[in-house]
N, C-alpha and C positions, 0 to 999 in steps of 0.2 A: 526718663524715670520721674515719677511723681511722688510727692510726700502725702501718704494716705493715712487717715485716721479711721480705724474700724471700731465702731461703737456697737457692741453686742454682748449681752449678758450670758448667752449660752456658750459654755466653754468649748464644746466640740466644734460649733460653727465658727467661733472666733479663731480657733486654732487652724481650721481648714482654710478659711478665707485669708488669714494672714500668710499662711504658707504659700498659697497659690499666687498671691500678690508679690511676695518676695521673690518667687521663682520668675516672675515677670519683671524683675529688676526694680520694683518700687520700694521706697523706704516706708516701713509700716509702723505706725503707732497704734496702741490699743487702749480702749476704755470699756468698762463694764456697766457704766451708769452715766446719767446726765451730769452728775457732779464731777466724775472723773473726766468726762469730755470737756467741760468748761475749764477744768484745771489745765488741760493740755492747750486749749485754745487761748487761754489768758497768757500763756508763755509765748506762743507763736501760732499764727494761722497756718493751715495746711492747704495743699492744692485741692484735695477732695476728701469728703467724709462718706464712708459707707455706714449708714445709720439705721439700726434696727428701731422700729417705732415703739415697741412695747418694752420698756426698761423698768427695773425695780423701783426707781424713784420718780417715775412719771411717764407721760405720753410724749414721745419725741416729736410728734406732729406739732405740738404746741410750741416747740422750741425752734422750728425751722426759720421763722421770720427773725428771731433774735440772733440766730447763727449768721444769717445773711447781713444783718446790720453790723455785727461784730467782725465778720470776715467776708466782705462783699465779693472778693475774688474766689472764694472757695465754692467748689461744686459739691452737690449733694446727691448721692444715690441712696434711696431708702429701701430697706428690706421689710417686707410685710407678708403676713399670712393671707392668702387669697380670700378665704371665706370671711375673715374677720375685718379686713381693712380695705378691700378693693374699692368699695363705694366711696370711702373717704379719700383714697388716693386719687380717684378720678375727679373728685371735687377739689383737689388741692390747688390752691392759688397762692401758696406761700413761698414758692421759690425753689422747690426741689427740682433737680434737673433730669432725673430718671428714677425708675423703681424696678425692683426685682422681687418676684413673689416666691415665698417659701412653699415647698422645698425647691431648691434651685441647684443647677450644676455650677460648681465654682468656676469652671471655664467660661460659662456664660457671663458671670459677674466680671471676670477679668476682661472679657471682650467689651463689656459696657464701660468699664473704667477706661480702657484704651480709647473707645469712641469719644467719650466725654473729654478726655485729655487732648485728643487730636483736634476736637472742636475748639477747645480753649487755646491751644497753641496756634491754630490757624487764623484766629480772629485778630484783626487790627485793633489797636488800642482805641482809636477814634474813627468813626465812620461819619462822613458829612453828606448832606443833601440840601442844597440851597442854603437856607438860614438855620438848618437844624444840625446838631451834632449829637451823635449817639456815642457815649463814652462807655465802651464795651466792658472794660475791666471793672468799672464801677456800676454797671447796669443802670446807667442814668442817661437822661435826655436833656439837652439844653437848646433852647430856641433864642437866638440872640444872646442876651446876658441872663435870661430867665431859666432857672432850673424847673423842669416839669416832673412831678411825681408820677411814677408808673408802677403798676403791679407787675408781678413776674411774667404773667402771660402777655400783658400789653407790651412789655419790653421785648419778649420773644417775637411777637408779631412784627414790631418795627425792625428788629434785627434781621428777620427774613427779608423784609422789603428793602432795607438799606443795602443789603448784600446784593440785591437784584433790582436796582432803582427804576429800571425801565420796563420791568416785567409786570404783567397783570396776573394776579394770583386768584384762583378759584377758591370758594369756601372750603372745598374738600382739601386742596393743597395746604391751606393754612391750618386746617384742623389736623391733618396728618403731621405737619411739622411741629406745631405748638403743643398739641395734646397727644402726640405720638401714638396715634391709632387707637386711643381709648374710645369706649362706646358712648360717644356724645353725638347729639344732633348737630349738623353743620350750622344750624340757626344760632348756636352760641357765638359763632364768629360775628354775626350781625350785631349781637349785643355788645361785644368787645369793640367792634368798629365804631359803634355809636358813642361809646364812652371815650374812645381815643379821639374822635372828632371834637368832642367837647373840650378835651384837654389841649389839643394841638391846633385846632381850627379845621373846619371842613374842607377848606381849599387845599390843605396839605395831604389829605387822605380822601381819594375820590372813588366813586363807584363807576365801574364800566358795566353798563346795563347788560344783563344776560351773560356776563363773563365772570366778574369778580371785582377785586380791589387793586389799587396801585397808588403809589405816591403821586401827589398832585404837582 
């Protein structure tokens, strides 16, 4: 069972989502605005937030990074209208863990919540590889005694590799895991790998020519 905060201003959607999550044995809290959401989080962080992007007092897209700073262990699934927000979701680098487009089947959302919580529950708190430590519950990287700042996607790339330290990953595999099948060119993986090398050192992240990438 997870503690889930549903942030949605449409009463009928809020009611249906809450009911299905409760039937799946989750504890459900609700909020109809960003202000109400922060009132809940200031009292206590939750395991997961189901977050509608378009709320009466602002665009929740702009709040995702703040939520992650405030509650680094909280997962976020965003709700978005396909035609209005799909391009922005595909460009999201702020830390949301999944998204569901409206209209949606509430059973699909419950399945997404289960999947995210399984992923959360199965992760070790700290993954190590040589002189690197990936602190999973904080979404942070440490090399020796130095803390390395990572974006959400950079962390996800390293998480994939730390979980499979001897494996070589193709661009396509990384794209599927990190961007979850979104319509992106696999060349974006090269961009992120280049940035990661600058942060952690090129000897720690190597290219296997014609195949893909692996930890060095």
